[in-house]
N, C-alpha and C positions, 0 to 999 in steps of 0.2 A: 321513308327508309328506316325500317325498324331494325333494331339490333337483335340478331338471332340468339345471342348469348345472354341477353338480358331477360329478367323474369317478367311476369305479367305486371302491367302497370308501370314498368320502368320507362323513363323518358327515352325517346329515340336518339340515335347518334346525331342526327341533324340538330335536335334541340340542345343537346349537350355542347356540340360544336358551336352553335350560334351563341349560346350563353357565354362560353369561354371567349369567343371572338368579341362579343359586346364588352366584356370586362377589359380585354386588352385595349379596345378602342377608347374606353373610359380612361384608362391609365394614360394612353397616348394624348388624350385631350387635356388631361391635367398637366402633362409635361410640355405639350406644344403651345398651349395658350399663353403662358408667360414668355416662352422662348421665341416663338414665331409670330404670335398674334400681336404682341405689344413690343414695338421697337423704338428706341430713343434715337432721334436724329438732331443734328446741330443745324439750327437755322439762324438767320440774322437777328431774330428777336430772342433767341436763347434755345434751350433744349425743349423739344416737343416730342410728344408720344404719338407714333403712327400705329394704326391698326391694320393688321393683315389677316383677317379672319378667313379669307379664302384659302390661304396657305394652311391654316390650321385644319380646315375642313378636308383639304386634299390629304394631309398627313394622316388624319384619323381614318379616312376612307381606305387609304392604302393599308394601314395596320389592320383594320377590320377585315378587309378582303383577303389579305395575306394570311392572317391567322385562321380565318374560316377555311381557306383552301388547304392549309396545312392539316387542320383537324380532320377534314373530310377525306383527304387523300393519303396521309401518312400516319395518322394517329388513330386509325379505326381500331376498335377492340377486336381481338382475335387475329390480328395481322401477324403472321409468323416472322416476317423480316422487319426488324426494328429500324427506326430512323437512323440513317447513316450507314446502314449495313451494305457492305460490298462483298460479293461472292469471292471465295478464295481464288478462283480462276482469273477473275478480273484483277485482283490484287497482284497475282503473278505476272499478268500481262503488263500492268503498270510498272512493275519492277523491271521487267525486260525493256520496256519502252524507255524508262529513265536511264538504264544502263547504256543504251545506244544513243540517246539524245544528249547526254552529258558531254561526250567528245565533240559532237557537232556544235553544241553551245559554246564550248571553249574555242573551237575553230572560228565560229562566227564573231566572238568577242575579239579575237586576234586580228582578223582581217577588216573589222568594221571601220577603223580610222583610215584604212587604205582605199576604201571605195571612193570613186570620183564624186558621187552624189552626197557624200557625208558632209554635213555642215558642222560648224563649231557647236551649235546648240546640242546636237546629238552626242558629240564627244563629251561636252560638259555633263549632260544627263547620264552618260555612261560612267563617268567618274563618280558621280553621286551614287548611282546604283551599286557600283562595285564597292564603294566605301561601306554601304550598308550590308552588302553581301559578306564582306570581311567581318564586320561587327556581328552579324548574325551567326557566322560560323564560329567566332570566338565565344559568344554566349551559348552556342549549342553545346560546347564542352561542359559548361556549368549546368545548364538546364536540361538539355537533351540527353547527355550521356551520364552525368553524375546525379541528375534529378534534384538539383538545388535551385530553389526559386530565388533568383536574384533580381530585385527591383531597383538596384542602384548601380547598374553596370555602366551607366554614363559617367560615373565618378572616375573610373579608370581611363575612360576615353579622355576626360578632362585632364587627368594627371599626365597622360602622354603628350597632349597638345601643349600644356604649359611647360612641361619639362623641356620639350624641344625649343619652344620660344625663348625661354629664359637661358638655356645653355647656349643657344646660338647668339643671343644678344649680348650676354654678359661675358662669355668666354670665347666667342668667335669661332665656335666649332662648326664644322660642316654638317650637312644633312646626313651624310653616310655615317658620321660618328655619333650624331645625336639620335639617330633612329634606334640602334640597339640600346642606347642608354635610356631612352624614353620607355622602351619595352621593359627593361630591367627595373626601372623605378616604379612602373605601374604594377609589375609582378610583386615587388617589395611591399607596396601598399596593400596588394591583395592578401599577402601573407599576414601583414599586420592586422588587417580586418579579420582574417580567418581564425587566428589563434583564439581570440576571446568569444567569437560568436558561432563558430561552426559546430559547437556542441549542441546548438539549438537545431530544431527541425521544423519543417512545415511553415505555418503562418508566422511563427516567432522569428524564424530566420528571414523571411521576406520583409517583415517590419524593420528588423535591424539593418538589413542592406538598404532599404529605402531611406532610413535615417542617415546612414553613412553617405549616400549620394547627396542628400540635402546638406549635410555638414560640409562636404567638400565644396559645394557651390557657394555656401555662405562664407566660408573661409576665403575663397577666391574673390568674393564680392567685397569683403571688408579688409582684407590685407592689402591696403591701398599701395603702400610704398614698395611692395615686392611684386604684386601681380597687376598693378594698375587699377584695381578695383573695378567699378562699373565701366570705366573707360577702356579696359582691356589692354592688349599689347598689339601694337601696329608695327609695320616695317619689318616683319619676320622674313629672314633671308630665304631666297628661293633655292631649290636644289640645282645642282649642275650635273652635266653628263660627263662623269669622270674628270672633273676639273674644267670642262668647257661650259661657259655660260651661254644662255640663249639671248644674247644681246647683239647689237650691231657692232661691227668691228672686225679687224683681221684675225683676232684670236677667239672669235665667237664660234658657236656650233656650226652655223651655216657656212661661214667662210672656210672652216677647217675641212668640211666635207664637200666643198664646191657647190653649195646650194644657194638658191636665192633666199634672202632673209624673209622670214614670215613669222609673225607672233604665234602662229598656230603650232610651230615646232614645240614650244614649251607645253602647250596643252596636250599634244599627242604624247610627249614624253611622260607627263603626269598620268595620262591614261594607262600607258603600259606599265608604269611604276605601280599603280594601285592594282592593276591586273596581276602583276607578279606577286605582290604582297598577299592578295586574296588567294591565289593558287597555292602559295607557300602555306598559308593557314589551312587550306583544305588538305594538302598532302600530309602535313604534320598531324592533323587530326585523324586522318585515315590510318596513318602508320601507328599512332598511339593507341587507337582502338584495338589493334591486333596484338599489342603488347600486354603483359600482365596488368599494367596500371590501367589500361583501357578496359580490360575485362573486369577489374575491380570497380571502376566507375559504373559500368552497366549493372553489375551485381548490387552495388550500393543503391542504384536507382530503383531496382526491383524490390529489395528487402534488406534494410539496414541491419535488422536483428540477425538475419541469417549470415550476413557478412561478419558480424562480431563473433558469432558462434564458430565460424571457420577460421578465426584468428586474424582477420584483416583489420588493420588499424584504420578505422573509419575517419578519424580526425586528419591523419596524414593524407589519406586518399582524397578527402574533401579539399585539403590545402593545395594539393597538386592541381586539382581541377580549377580551383579559384585562381591560383597563381598563373596558370597557363592561359586561362580565359582573359585575365587582366593584362597579361603581356601582349596578346594580340590586339586588345583594345588600345593599349599604349602605342603600338605600331600605327594603328589607324588614326589615333589622335595626333601623332607627329605628322602624318601625311596631311591630315586636315589642316593643321596649322600652316604648313608650308604651301598648301594649295590656296588657302584663303589669304594668307599674308596678314591676317588680323583675327584675333580671338578675344572673346569676352565671356563672362559667366553666363550670359543669356543664351549662349550656344549649347549649354550643357544642363538643360532643365530636365525635370522628371519626364516630360513628354517624350524625350529622346529615348530614355530607358524603356518607356511603355511601347514605343514604336519598334524598337529592336526586339523586345520580348514578344510582341505581336507577330513579327516576322518569323521568329523561331516556332511559336505555337501554331500559327496558321500554316506554315510550311510543313510541319510534321517534326516533332521533337526527336532528335537523333538522326534525321535525314538530311544529309548534306545537299542533295539535289533539291529537295523540297524547300529548304531555306533559301536557296538561290532563286527559285521560282517565285516564292513569296516576296522576296526583296524586289524583284523586277516588277511584279504586279502592283505592289503597294506603292513603291516610290515612283514608278512610271505612271501609275494611276493618279497619284497626287499631282503630278505635272499636267496630266490631261485635264484635271478638274481645277486648274489654277484660275481659269476665267470665271469659275463658279465658286468663288471663295466662301460665299455664305452657306454653301451646301456641301463643302468638302468633308467636314467632320461627320455630318449626318450620313453621307454616302459611305464613308469609311466605317462607321459603326454598323450600318446596315449590312455591308459586305461581311464584316466579322461575324455578325449574328447568323447570316445565311451559311457561311462556311462551317461554323460550329454546329449548325443543325444538320447539314448534309454530310459534312466530313469532320466529325468530332475529333478525330486523331490527326487532322491536318490534311493539306492538299496531297502530300505524298506520305502516306502512313506506313509504307513498307520500308523496312530497313534490312540491309544485308547483314546476316549474322557474322560476328567477328570470330566465332569458333565453330568449326564444322566437325561433327562426329563421323568417324569412319563407318563404312557400311558393315553391318553385323554379318559375321560368318556363320554359315549353317553348321550345326552340330549333328554328327551322324547318330543314328539310332543306337548303335552298339555302345557308344560312349555314354549315352543317356542311361542305357540299361546297366552299364558298369557302375555309373554313379549311384543308381538306386540300389544296386546290389551291395 
């Protein structure tokens, strides 16, 4: 299979593709040999080294075959449609599909706990997915709309969780009082971080936000007398339904409404609570996009220099995005604390920030529906691969690579514009002649 665009004596496409695939397989061999081929195991006589060269061979073969297939089918010279290209008509159909599918998804989320075959595991999984949907929508304000790469978003998640836990334990405040306070405190820390660092751009901003996330985690880990250190905080109060606890007794939720007591009532209430918080995040984000501040975010994402030339205060614009994103992370953190009843610094490591950022990027930066789809796929996918714990991260990395190859702008790369230009009016020929005259 010779390349018609190559000159005489030039190597064929297959030769070039084979060479590239062989190099990728060699790299895979270097990575897989120490990670898959040699595994330490604990035995009665001590630690021993097990060899799994069959797994290494399979991994190298998959990388070689996949790379060769990509080179031969998608990266051929002279191909007009580049990798990840989607025709505009297909993009428009996807946008209409998402427009009609979003209300159905919301309706399905509302009725899911009411279905007779729904088990507690499904409701717990729904709570987990909705928590990450809310976190993804909050980070989407910062990354997707304002274009600020934040690698320490989990810090605001932790601030919200610890704010609720400490306020509830030391001051005896209820969940409904602590919830807005946790969001306000998280937004306050977002502003504190933003003032000194938001003059930075690109990689420098990402490094500083990453450092801020680690600073918060280390402080929580070492401020033992206040945060409990590595032991965390336990016995966090549960939320009530307008003063009605979900306990047995005549003054409980079940007795008040004439229901048979079931521990599932609390789980269903928490599910609808996080669903309401997630929908609130979505509604506020959509409304803000249509306001001048939302348009300033999107303009800042596209070209910061042009924003400055138009007189937009870029620092204040970045601060609003950072503060609002942090506020929603604080809301999600307070819900996480009351849902778990126990929090510790180990729940707010860098991998959480990476996971939330991956949800935003893979779903499509700026796309609300895409972020929700990515959260369902990734979090639900993690649960499906729970039995294969040794291969979960490998599969996760492979899926990310494939999505970035075929859909570099995310699963749902279409975004509805926040500003629509009116249709141009036709100008009569006489007016044109008068203007020239």
